N, C-alpha and C positions, 0 to 999 in steps of 0.2 A: 446515350444520355446518362448523366451521373445522378445518382439518387441524392436527396437532401438528407444529410446526416447531422444529427444534433451535435453542436459544439465542434464542428469540423474545422472551423477557422482557428479556434484557440486550442486545438488538441495538443500541439507540441508544448505550449506553455503549461497545460494541465498535466502532462506527463512529467515535465521537469519538476513542477510543484509537488506532484505525487511522489516522485523519487526523493525530493528534499524532506517531505513529511515522513517518509519511510525511514530515512536516515535518523531523523530526530526520534522517531519511535524506537528504533533499535538501540540508540544510545540511552534513552531514558529507561527502557526495559532492562538493559544491561546494568545500569547504575542502580536501579531498584533491586535487582537480584543481588548485587554486591552489598547493598544495605541490609537485605534480608539475611544474607550469610553472616553479616556482622551481628544481627540479632541472635543468631545461634551461638556466637562466640561471646555473648554478653555485652556487646557494644551497642547500645540503643541510641540510634539517631532518628528519633521519631519525626522530627521536622523534615529531614531529608527524605525519609520514606514517604511522607505525605506529598511533598513536592514532586518526587519522581512518579508516584502513583497518579497524581493529577495530570502530569505531563504525558504519561503513557495514555491515559484516557483521552485527553485532547488530541494528541497526535494520531491515535488510532481512528478517532472520528474524522479528522481532517483527511487522513490517508484514504479511508474508506469512501468518503464523499468524492474526493478528487478521482479515485479509481472508477467510481460509478459514472462520473461525467466524461471521462476519457474512453470508457469502454465501447460506446457505439462506433467510434472511428476504428478502433482495433478490430472489432467484430467484422466490419466490412472490408477494410483495406488489408489487414494482416490475415485474419482467419479465412474469410470467404474467398478473397482473390489469390492468396498464396498457399496457405496451409492445406486447405481442402483440395487443392489441385496437385500440389507437389509433395507435401509432407503430411499425409493423412494421419499417420500415427501420432504426430505432434498435435494435430488438431483435436484428436480424441483424448489427449491426456487429461484435460481439465473439464471437458464438456462432452462426455460420451453420448452417443445417440441411443 
């Protein structure tokens, strides 16, 4: 008998959206860092800095929430059924006992 896992039916879509949000987050954080380096060189692009900061904040929130929603399926299908049986060292990397 298979257990009832939250968001099991939509887990693939959640993971794809999580990855897309993470890509946006990485891009916005990189651009924000480049604007910050420009501040050090005397080029002040305040509007761009605010836009990238807001984008980082929003993308981080979306990435975090999508990761939370996709986690139950990972916890059961990947960690419990595979990692804890075959690759215990990998299972303990992020969640030590």
